[in-house]
NUPATI-713768 format. One record per residue: residue in three letters; residue number from 1; x, y, z of N, C-alpha, C in turn. Coordinates in nm, 2 decimals, always signed. Each point is the difference from the previous one (the first is absolute). Example, Ala and Ser with C-alpha at 12.3 -4.5 7.8 and 13.67 -1.06 7.14 Angstrom:
BEGIN
{atom 'ALA'; 1; {+1.32; -0.57; +0.78}; {-0.09; +0.12; +0.00}; {+0.09; +0.12; +0.00}} {atom 'SER'; 2; {-0.04; +0.11; -0.07}; {+0.09; +0.11; +0.00}; {-0.08; +0.11; +0.08}} 
***
This chain:
BEGIN
{atom 'UNK'; 1; {+0.08; -0.12; +0.00}; {-0.08; +0.12; +0.00}; {+0.09; +0.12; +0.00}} {atom 'UNK'; 2; {-0.02; +0.09; -0.10}; {+0.08; +0.12; -0.01}; {-0.08; +0.12; +0.06}} {atom 'UNK'; 3; {+0.06; +0.07; +0.09}; {-0.06; +0.11; +0.07}; {+0.04; +0.13; -0.07}} {atom 'UNK'; 4; {-0.09; +0.09; +0.01}; {+0.02; +0.14; -0.06}; {+0.09; +0.07; +0.09}} {atom 'UNK'; 5; {+0.10; +0.07; -0.06}; {+0.10; +0.08; +0.07}; {-0.06; +0.10; +0.10}} {atom 'UNK'; 6; {-0.10; +0.07; -0.05}; {-0.06; +0.11; +0.08}; {-0.08; -0.06; +0.12}} {atom 'UNK'; 7; {-0.06; -0.12; -0.02}; {-0.07; -0.07; +0.10}; {+0.10; -0.04; +0.11}} {atom 'UNK'; 8; {+0.11; -0.06; -0.04}; {+0.10; -0.04; +0.10}; {+0.05; +0.12; +0.08}} {atom 'UNK'; 9; {+0.04; +0.10; -0.08}; {+0.06; +0.12; +0.07}; {-0.10; +0.06; +0.10}} {atom 'UNK'; 10; {-0.13; +0.01; -0.04}; {-0.10; +0.06; +0.09}; {-0.02; -0.08; +0.13}} {atom 'UNK'; 11; {+0.01; -0.14; -0.02}; {-0.01; -0.08; +0.12}; {+0.12; +0.02; +0.09}} {atom 'UNK'; 12; {+0.12; +0.00; -0.05}; {+0.12; +0.03; +0.08}; {-0.01; +0.13; +0.06}} {atom 'UNK'; 13; {-0.04; +0.11; -0.07}; {+0.00; +0.13; +0.05}; {-0.11; +0.01; +0.12}} {atom 'UNK'; 14; {-0.11; -0.07; -0.02}; {-0.10; +0.00; +0.10}; {+0.05; -0.06; +0.13}} {atom 'UNK'; 15; {+0.07; -0.11; -0.01}; {+0.05; -0.07; +0.11}; {+0.11; +0.08; +0.07}} {atom 'UNK'; 16; {+0.08; +0.07; -0.08}; {+0.10; +0.09; +0.06}; {-0.07; +0.12; +0.07}} {atom 'UNK'; 17; {-0.10; +0.06; -0.05}; {-0.07; +0.11; +0.06}; {-0.06; -0.05; +0.13}} {atom 'UNK'; 18; {-0.06; -0.12; +0.01}; {-0.06; -0.05; +0.12}; {+0.11; -0.01; +0.11}} {atom 'UNK'; 19; {+0.12; -0.04; -0.04}; {+0.10; -0.01; +0.10}; {+0.05; +0.14; +0.05}} {atom 'UNK'; 20; {+0.00; +0.09; -0.10}; {+0.04; +0.14; +0.04}; {-0.10; +0.06; +0.10}} {atom 'UNK'; 21; {-0.13; -0.03; -0.02}; {-0.10; +0.05; +0.09}; {+0.02; -0.06; +0.14}} {atom 'UNK'; 22; {+0.03; -0.13; +0.00}; {+0.02; -0.07; +0.13}; {+0.12; +0.06; +0.07}} {atom 'UNK'; 23; {+0.10; +0.05; -0.07}; {+0.12; +0.06; +0.06}; {-0.04; +0.13; +0.07}} {atom 'UNK'; 24; {-0.10; +0.07; -0.05}; {-0.04; +0.13; +0.06}; {-0.08; -0.02; +0.13}} {atom 'UNK'; 25; {-0.04; -0.12; +0.03}; {-0.08; -0.03; +0.12}; {+0.09; +0.01; +0.12}} {atom 'UNK'; 26; {-0.03; +0.08; +0.09}; {+0.08; +0.03; +0.12}; {+0.00; -0.12; +0.10}} {atom 'UNK'; 27; {-0.09; -0.09; -0.02}; {-0.01; -0.12; +0.09}; {+0.09; -0.11; -0.04}} {atom 'UNK'; 28; {+0.07; +0.02; -0.12}; {+0.09; -0.11; -0.05}; {+0.13; +0.02; +0.08}} {atom 'UNK'; 29; {+0.05; -0.12; +0.05}; {+0.13; +0.00; +0.07}; {+0.12; +0.03; -0.09}} {atom 'UNK'; 30; {+0.11; +0.03; +0.05}; {+0.12; +0.03; -0.07}; {+0.04; -0.12; -0.08}} {atom 'UNK'; 31; {-0.01; -0.12; +0.07}; {+0.04; -0.12; -0.07}; {-0.09; -0.04; -0.12}} {atom 'UNK'; 32; {-0.13; +0.03; +0.02}; {-0.09; -0.03; -0.11}; {+0.03; +0.10; -0.11}} {atom 'UNK'; 33; {+0.03; +0.13; +0.03}; {+0.03; +0.09; -0.11}; {+0.12; -0.04; -0.08}} {atom 'UNK'; 34; {+0.10; -0.06; +0.07}; {+0.12; -0.05; -0.07}; {-0.04; -0.11; -0.10}} {atom 'UNK'; 35; {-0.09; -0.09; +0.04}; {-0.05; -0.11; -0.08}; {-0.08; +0.06; -0.12}} {atom 'UNK'; 36; {-0.09; +0.10; +0.03}; {-0.08; +0.07; -0.11}; {+0.09; +0.06; -0.10}} {atom 'UNK'; 37; {+0.11; +0.07; +0.05}; {+0.09; +0.06; -0.09}; {+0.07; -0.10; -0.10}} {atom 'UNK'; 38; {+0.04; -0.11; +0.06}; {+0.06; -0.11; -0.09}; {-0.10; -0.04; -0.10}} {atom 'UNK'; 39; {-0.13; -0.02; +0.04}; {-0.10; -0.04; -0.10}; {-0.02; +0.11; -0.11}} {atom 'UNK'; 40; {+0.00; +0.12; +0.04}; {-0.02; +0.11; -0.09}; {+0.12; +0.00; -0.10}} {atom 'UNK'; 41; {+0.12; -0.02; +0.05}; {+0.12; +0.00; -0.09}; {-0.01; -0.12; -0.10}} {atom 'UNK'; 42; {-0.06; -0.11; +0.05}; {-0.02; -0.12; -0.09}; {-0.10; +0.03; -0.11}} {atom 'UNK'; 43; {-0.11; +0.07; +0.04}; {-0.10; +0.04; -0.10}; {+0.06; +0.10; -0.10}} {atom 'UNK'; 44; {+0.08; +0.09; +0.04}; {+0.06; +0.09; -0.09}; {+0.10; -0.07; -0.10}} {atom 'UNK'; 45; {+0.07; -0.10; +0.05}; {+0.08; -0.08; -0.08}; {-0.08; -0.08; -0.10}} {atom 'UNK'; 46; {-0.11; -0.06; +0.04}; {-0.08; -0.07; -0.09}; {-0.06; +0.09; -0.11}} {atom 'UNK'; 47; {-0.04; +0.12; +0.04}; {-0.05; +0.10; -0.10}; {+0.11; +0.03; -0.10}} {atom 'UNK'; 48; {+0.12; +0.02; +0.05}; {+0.11; +0.03; -0.09}; {+0.02; -0.11; -0.10}} {atom 'UNK'; 49; {+0.00; -0.13; +0.05}; {+0.02; -0.11; -0.08}; {-0.11; -0.02; -0.11}} {atom 'UNK'; 50; {-0.12; +0.03; +0.05}; {-0.12; -0.01; -0.09}; {+0.02; +0.10; -0.12}} {atom 'UNK'; 51; {+0.04; +0.12; +0.04}; {+0.02; +0.11; -0.11}; {+0.12; -0.04; -0.09}} {atom 'UNK'; 52; {+0.10; -0.06; +0.06}; {+0.12; -0.04; -0.09}; {-0.04; -0.11; -0.09}} {atom 'UNK'; 53; {-0.08; -0.09; +0.05}; {-0.05; -0.11; -0.08}; {-0.09; +0.05; -0.12}} {atom 'UNK'; 54; {-0.09; +0.09; +0.04}; {-0.09; +0.05; -0.10}; {+0.07; +0.08; -0.11}} {atom 'UNK'; 55; {+0.10; +0.08; +0.04}; {+0.07; +0.08; -0.10}; {+0.13; -0.06; -0.04}} {atom 'UNK'; 56; {+0.00; -0.13; -0.02}; {+0.12; -0.08; -0.03}; {+0.08; +0.06; -0.11}} {atom 'UNK'; 57; {+0.12; +0.05; +0.04}; {+0.09; +0.06; -0.10}; {-0.06; +0.11; -0.09}} {atom 'UNK'; 58; {-0.09; +0.08; +0.06}; {-0.07; +0.10; -0.07}; {-0.11; -0.04; -0.09}} {atom 'UNK'; 59; {-0.03; -0.12; -0.01}; {-0.12; -0.05; -0.08}; {-0.11; -0.03; +0.09}} {atom 'UNK'; 60; {-0.12; +0.05; -0.03}; {-0.12; -0.02; +0.08}; {-0.05; -0.14; -0.04}} {atom 'UNK'; 61; {-0.02; -0.08; +0.11}; {-0.05; -0.14; -0.02}; {-0.15; +0.01; +0.02}} {atom 'UNK'; 62; {-0.08; -0.05; -0.09}; {-0.14; +0.01; +0.01}; {-0.06; -0.13; +0.05}} 
***
């Protein structure tokens, strides 16, 4: 099953945004914030890889 680039990117961005909102919660412990930041970093990396895969060597993959 081939997924649409925009669909994948939107899902990853939404998950990242949710984590960012949780980071703003003052009830979150410092240790949990560290874990959330690692997850956010992972999502940013996945988004970057998705973009690199989509724009493979300057050619748009449909």
